[in-house]
C-alpha positions as CSV (number, residue, x, y, z in Angstrom):
1,M,0.0,0.0,0.0
2,Q,3.1,2.3,0.3
3,T,4.7,1.4,-3.0
4,L,3.4,2.7,-6.3
5,Y,3.5,-0.2,-8.6
6,F,2.4,1.4,-11.8
7,K,4.3,4.3,-13.4
8,V,1.1,6.1,-14.3
9,M,0.4,6.6,-10.7
10,T,3.7,8.1,-9.8
11,P,3.1,11.7,-10.9
12,I,-0.4,11.8,-9.2
13,Y,0.3,10.0,-5.9
14,S,4.0,10.5,-5.2
15,A,3.4,13.8,-3.5
16,R,0.3,12.7,-1.7
17,P,0.9,9.1,-0.4
18,L,-1.9,7.4,1.6
19,V,-1.9,8.0,5.2
20,P,-2.1,4.9,7.6
21,E,-5.8,5.7,8.3
22,E,-6.6,5.7,4.6
23,Q,-4.6,2.6,4.2
24,A,-6.6,0.7,6.8
25,D,-9.9,2.0,5.4
26,L,-8.9,0.7,1.9
27,M,-7.8,-2.7,3.2
28,A,-11.0,-3.1,5.3
29,F,-13.0,-2.1,2.1
30,L,-11.1,-4.7,0.0
31,Q,-11.5,-7.5,2.7
32,E,-15.2,-6.9,3.0
33,A,-15.5,-6.8,-0.9
34,E,-13.6,-10.1,-1.1
35,S,-15.9,-11.8,1.4
36,R,-19.1,-10.7,-0.2
37,Q,-21.2,-13.4,-2.0
38,Q,-21.0,-12.9,-5.7
39,P,-24.1,-13.4,-7.9
40,Q,-24.0,-16.7,-9.6
41,W,-26.2,-16.1,-12.7
42,R,-25.2,-12.6,-13.7
43,T,-23.0,-13.6,-16.7
44,Q,-25.5,-16.3,-18.0
45,I,-28.4,-13.8,-17.8
46,V,-26.5,-11.3,-19.8
47,L,-25.6,-13.8,-22.3
48,L,-29.2,-14.9,-22.7
49,I,-30.4,-11.3,-23.0
50,A,-27.7,-10.8,-25.7
51,L,-28.7,-13.8,-27.6
52,A,-32.4,-12.9,-27.5
53,L,-31.7,-9.5,-28.8
54,C,-29.5,-10.8,-31.6
55,G,-32.2,-13.2,-32.7
56,G,-34.8,-10.5,-32.5
57,F,-32.6,-8.2,-34.7
58,V,-32.1,-11.1,-37.2
59,A,-35.8,-11.8,-37.4
60,L,-36.6,-8.0,-37.7
61,T,-34.1,-7.6,-40.6
62,G,-35.5,-10.8,-42.2
63,F,-39.0,-9.4,-42.0
64,V,-38.2,-5.9,-43.2
65,W,-36.1,-7.1,-46.2
66,R,-37.9,-10.4,-47.0
67,D,-38.4,-9.4,-50.7
68,R,-34.8,-8.0,-51.3
69,V,-33.2,-11.2,-52.6
70,T,-36.2,-12.0,-54.9
71,S,-36.4,-8.4,-56.2
72,V,-32.6,-8.3,-56.9
73,R,-32.7,-11.7,-58.7
74,R,-35.7,-10.7,-60.6
75,A,-34.0,-7.6,-61.9
76,L,-30.9,-9.7,-62.8
77,V,-33.1,-12.2,-64.8
78,E,-34.8,-9.5,-66.6
79,R,-31.7,-7.8,-67.6
80,A,-30.2,-11.1,-68.7
81,R,-33.3,-11.9,-70.8
82,G,-33.1,-8.4,-72.3
83,L,-29.5,-9.0,-73.5
84,G,-30.5,-12.2,-75.2
85,A,-29.0,-14.6,-72.6
86,R,-30.8,-17.8,-71.8
87,V,-31.9,-18.5,-68.2
């Protein structure tokens, strides 16, 4: 707690080191945070929400542009027929 391990911290904290009371408070906070029970399902819930949103966006784009492929193909076929090519 008295050594600055990162060079980025040196210009900021070298003139103002933590006093013993601040060090004790920080250590107490870190010990309390370590002993706290962590939620078990948070990552899985976020993953399921992300997959559901992805599926929703895929379904939405499929619905909005459902005629795009056929309209592009139709235009290509008509252009090919106009040039005399056989399809």
